[in-house]
C-alpha positions, 0 to 999 in steps of 0.5 A, a space after each residue: 802470852 802464856 796462860 797456864 791452866 790448873 785443875 781443882 778438886 771441883 770439876 766445875 772450876 779451873 784455875 788460870 795462871 797468867 804469870 803475873 800479878 792479878 790483884 793490884 798491890 794497893 788492895 790488902 785483901 788476898 782475894 776478891 770474889 764475884 758471883 753476879 754481874 752486879 758484883 762486878 760493878 759494885 763498890 768498893 772493888 769493881 772489876 771489868 775483867 770479872 765482868 767480862 768473864 761473867 758475861 761468857 755463857 756457863 760461867 757462874 763466878 770469878 775469883 781473883 787471887 793475888 796471882 791467879 784467877 779461878 773461873 767456875 762454871 755451871 755443870 751443864 756447860 762443858 769446858 770446851 765451850 768456855 776455855 777459849 773465850 776465858 783465854 781470850 778475855 785474860 790474854 786481852 786484859 793482861 796484854 793491853 794493860 786494862 784495869 783489872 780491878 778498880 777501887 771506888 768509895 763505898 758510900 752505901 756500904 754495898 760491899 758487892 764482892 766477896 773478900 774483905 778490906 783486911 785479911 781476916 787471917 792477919 794479926 790483930 793485937 786485939 785477938 786473944 791467944 787462942 784466936 792467934 794460934 788458930 789464925 797462925 795454923 790457917 795462914 801457914 798450914 791451910 791457906 797455901 793448899 787451899 790457894 793451890 786448889 784455886 781458892 782461899 779461906 776466911 776466918 769469921 770467928 771463934 765461938 763456944 769452941 767452934 771455929 767459923 770459916 768461909 771457903 771461897 773460889 773453887 772450894 766454895 762450890 766444891 762437893 768435897 768442901 765439907 770433907 775438907 773442913 771436917 777431915 782436914 782443917 777440924 782435925 788439925 786445929 783440934 790436934 794443936 789447940 785443946 780449946 777448939 771443939 769443931 769447925 763450921 762453915 758459914 754460909 752467906 744468905 744466897 747460899 743458904 737459899 740455894 742449899 734449902 732449895 737443893 734439899 727440897 729438890 732432894 726430898 722431891 726426888 726421894 718421895 718419887 722414888 719412895 725413899 726417905 730424904 737424906 738429912 743434910 750433912 753440911 754444918 752451917 751457921 746463920 
């Protein structure tokens, strides 16, 4: 079986194209993201494939798109050590017909995966005109480019002129994600929609914690070097 790989703007993320559908058609969400071993077992969409890929040393998250898989690793492990195992696991699942993603009842409301049951960019009759325009631009102008880069985008709301977005997959941990949001998405939305005053990235709780830890580390380094710590440039929403 031929599995094509594509680089992404994130050097720690690679996109694997198995040339066949990855997510079952019964799942309405355009993606699922697994960032821990527990998430691969949790409802509503446990994934044996994601579990096996996350068990590979150095792999930190798995993003399943409609027809591609993005594998993200830690920065200390070279791809040369990871790629052969990733190829072997994906090849095994695709050729054997093993279940890639299951659907189970989420009785406790655990929702272990990143991704929603309904596509956040899908038309909703309750959306007002501005939100409808925002979703249409994101769906037609932004999502294709981000999917090409091994990720996806979620619309989390529109409040006080600010469009709240969540980047997924390769884009979630990419250093250039802030540039993508500000110089790309924000500029376009503000150009076409007068009501839009800016774009902010929504961080999940674990990402907020990681960001704070990183800022503490930067401050410690700056103090050791006798320099004032630089302020974080990442817009974030609680």
